[in-house]
Structures are given as C-alpha cells and as structure tokens.
C-alpha positions as CSV (number, residue, x, y, z in Angstrom):
1,M,-53.4,-64.8,-76.7
2,P,-52.6,-68.4,-76.2
3,D,-56.0,-70.5,-75.4
4,F,-54.0,-73.1,-72.9
5,L,-53.4,-72.6,-69.5
6,P,-52.0,-70.7,-67.5
7,D,-50.8,-68.6,-70.5
8,K,-54.3,-67.6,-71.7
9,F,-54.9,-65.5,-68.4
10,E,-51.3,-64.0,-68.5
11,A,-51.7,-61.0,-70.9
12,G,-47.9,-60.0,-70.6
13,T,-45.0,-59.2,-68.5
14,L,-46.1,-58.6,-64.5
15,N,-45.9,-55.1,-63.6
16,L,-43.1,-55.8,-61.2
17,P,-42.1,-52.1,-60.2
18,G,-45.7,-51.9,-59.5
19,I,-46.2,-54.9,-57.3
20,I,-43.0,-54.0,-55.3
21,G,-44.0,-50.5,-54.9
22,L,-47.6,-51.6,-54.0
23,H,-45.8,-54.0,-51.3
24,A,-43.9,-51.1,-49.8
25,A,-46.9,-49.0,-49.8
26,L,-48.8,-51.6,-47.8
27,E,-46.0,-51.9,-45.5
28,F,-45.8,-48.4,-44.7
29,V,-49.5,-48.3,-44.1
30,R,-49.4,-51.4,-41.9
31,T,-46.4,-50.0,-39.7
32,E,-47.8,-46.5,-39.2
33,G,-51.0,-47.3,-39.0
34,I,-54.0,-46.1,-40.8
35,E,-55.6,-43.7,-38.0
36,T,-52.1,-42.3,-37.8
37,I,-52.0,-41.2,-41.4
38,H,-55.5,-40.2,-41.4
39,K,-55.2,-38.0,-38.2
40,K,-52.1,-36.4,-39.6
41,E,-54.0,-35.5,-42.7
42,L,-57.0,-34.3,-41.2
43,S,-54.5,-31.9,-38.8
44,L,-53.1,-30.4,-42.0
45,T,-56.4,-30.0,-43.4
46,E,-57.7,-28.2,-40.4
47,H,-54.4,-26.1,-40.6
48,F,-55.1,-25.1,-44.2
49,L,-58.9,-24.4,-43.4
50,T,-58.4,-22.2,-40.4
51,G,-55.6,-20.4,-42.2
52,I,-58.0,-19.3,-45.2
53,S,-61.2,-18.8,-43.2
54,D,-60.6,-15.1,-43.3
55,M,-60.4,-14.8,-46.9
56,T,-63.3,-13.2,-48.4
57,S,-62.2,-13.3,-51.8
58,I,-62.6,-17.4,-52.1
59,T,-65.3,-20.0,-51.2
60,V,-64.4,-23.4,-50.1
61,A,-66.5,-25.7,-51.6
62,G,-68.3,-28.2,-49.2
63,R,-67.5,-28.5,-45.4
64,T,-65.2,-25.9,-43.7
65,D,-64.5,-28.3,-40.7
66,I,-62.9,-31.8,-40.5
67,I,-65.9,-33.8,-39.8
68,D,-66.6,-36.6,-42.1
69,R,-64.1,-35.4,-44.6
70,T,-60.7,-36.6,-46.5
71,A,-57.6,-34.3,-46.7
72,V,-58.9,-32.8,-50.0
73,V,-60.0,-29.0,-50.1
74,S,-61.5,-27.4,-53.0
75,I,-61.9,-23.6,-53.4
76,A,-63.5,-21.1,-55.7
77,A,-62.3,-17.5,-56.4
78,E,-64.7,-14.6,-56.6
79,D,-63.0,-12.2,-58.9
80,M,-60.1,-14.3,-60.1
81,D,-59.9,-17.0,-62.7
82,N,-59.5,-20.4,-60.7
83,S,-56.4,-21.3,-63.6
84,E,-54.8,-18.3,-63.0
85,I,-54.4,-19.2,-59.3
86,A,-53.2,-22.8,-60.1
87,V,-50.6,-21.4,-62.4
88,R,-49.6,-18.8,-60.1
89,L,-49.4,-21.2,-57.2
90,E,-47.0,-23.5,-59.4
91,S,-44.9,-20.9,-61.0
92,E,-44.5,-18.7,-58.0
93,Y,-44.5,-21.0,-55.0
94,G,-44.0,-24.5,-56.5
95,I,-47.5,-25.6,-55.2
96,L,-49.0,-28.2,-57.5
97,T,-53.0,-28.3,-57.5
98,R,-55.7,-29.6,-59.8
99,V,-58.0,-26.9,-61.2
100,G,-61.3,-27.3,-63.1
101,L,-64.4,-29.6,-63.1
102,H,-62.4,-32.6,-61.9
103,C,-64.3,-35.0,-64.0
104,A,-67.4,-33.9,-62.2
105,P,-69.2,-31.3,-63.9
106,S,-72.5,-32.7,-62.1
107,A,-71.0,-32.4,-58.5
108,H,-70.1,-28.8,-59.5
109,K,-73.4,-27.9,-60.5
110,T,-74.7,-29.3,-57.3
111,L,-71.8,-27.1,-55.5
112,G,-72.5,-24.2,-57.6
113,T,-69.1,-24.0,-58.9
114,F,-70.3,-24.7,-62.5
115,P,-68.9,-23.9,-65.0
116,C,-65.7,-22.6,-63.6
117,G,-64.8,-25.3,-61.3
118,T,-62.5,-25.0,-58.3
119,V,-59.0,-25.3,-57.3
120,R,-58.3,-28.6,-55.5
121,F,-55.6,-28.9,-52.8
122,S,-55.0,-32.5,-51.5
123,F,-52.6,-33.2,-48.4
124,G,-51.0,-35.8,-47.7
125,Y,-48.7,-37.9,-44.9
126,F,-45.5,-36.4,-46.1
127,N,-46.6,-32.7,-46.2
128,T,-45.6,-30.3,-43.4
129,K,-47.3,-27.7,-41.5
130,E,-44.5,-25.4,-43.2
131,D,-46.1,-26.6,-46.6
132,I,-49.5,-25.9,-45.5
133,A,-48.3,-22.5,-44.3
134,T,-46.6,-21.6,-47.6
135,A,-49.9,-22.6,-49.4
136,I,-51.9,-20.2,-47.0
137,K,-49.6,-17.2,-47.5
138,A,-49.5,-17.9,-51.1
139,L,-53.3,-17.6,-51.6
140,H,-53.1,-14.4,-49.3
141,T,-50.9,-12.8,-51.6
142,I,-52.5,-14.1,-55.0
143,C,-56.0,-13.8,-54.0
144,G,-55.8,-10.7,-51.4
C-alpha cells in the first residue's frame, strides 16, 4: 500500500455494484417504510406459525407467537432428520431453508436442539401468503 494520502486509505477498486445496490435498498426502505416492511414480515410469520401449530411431529424453537420476534422461525423434527426435511423442501417444492446449528451451537444447547440443530425459515417483504401456504403444505406432507 502507498504511504501517502489519500492512496494509503484506498485498498483497491470501490465496490460500485455494492454501493449502488445499497443505495437502491435504502431508497426502497425509505419509500416503503420500516414499519410497513416489518408488519408484513410479521404477518407472514404469524401465518406460518398458525399453519404449523397443529403439527405434533415438529417443535418450534423459541416463541410460537409474533411478540418481540423477527421473521425467522426455526423448527426441529421429532422423528426425522432435519437435513432430510431441508433437502426435500428444496428438491420437491423449491423452498430454500438453512439447516443445522447456524454457527451457534451454544444457542442450540440452550434451546435443546443440539446436536441436530433446526430447519430455519426466514420470511421477507417479497414473500407472499401463497409462498407461506406452500411451505405449510410441504411440511405437512414431509413431516406428517
């Protein structure tokens, strides 16, 4: 690195696509409003939690309501490998999840989901109620 200013603080080419993308994302959040985005994400989360509430073969890790939570739900299967659930969700339904300990084994020890971890769903502003209904139907089919 050069030792003269301003070059010594400029490690390389600026990430222009990232900067432009960040600007677009911030503009979207400013236009839509954080509360609007949060409300929709929690509505989808509540729809999901309600839709799987009758399933005795899975357990929700953490709260089963939308109070003080984000739009992330982790589940653990009683009689099925979580990895198998994740693979089937992707291959049969096109639903991508994250499975395992999520780089947080101590958290899973606290939740009682260690060493198997969970299948983690995350809902965003651009998901729809139809997406959530598909995920619920898929879990009912896969997990019984």
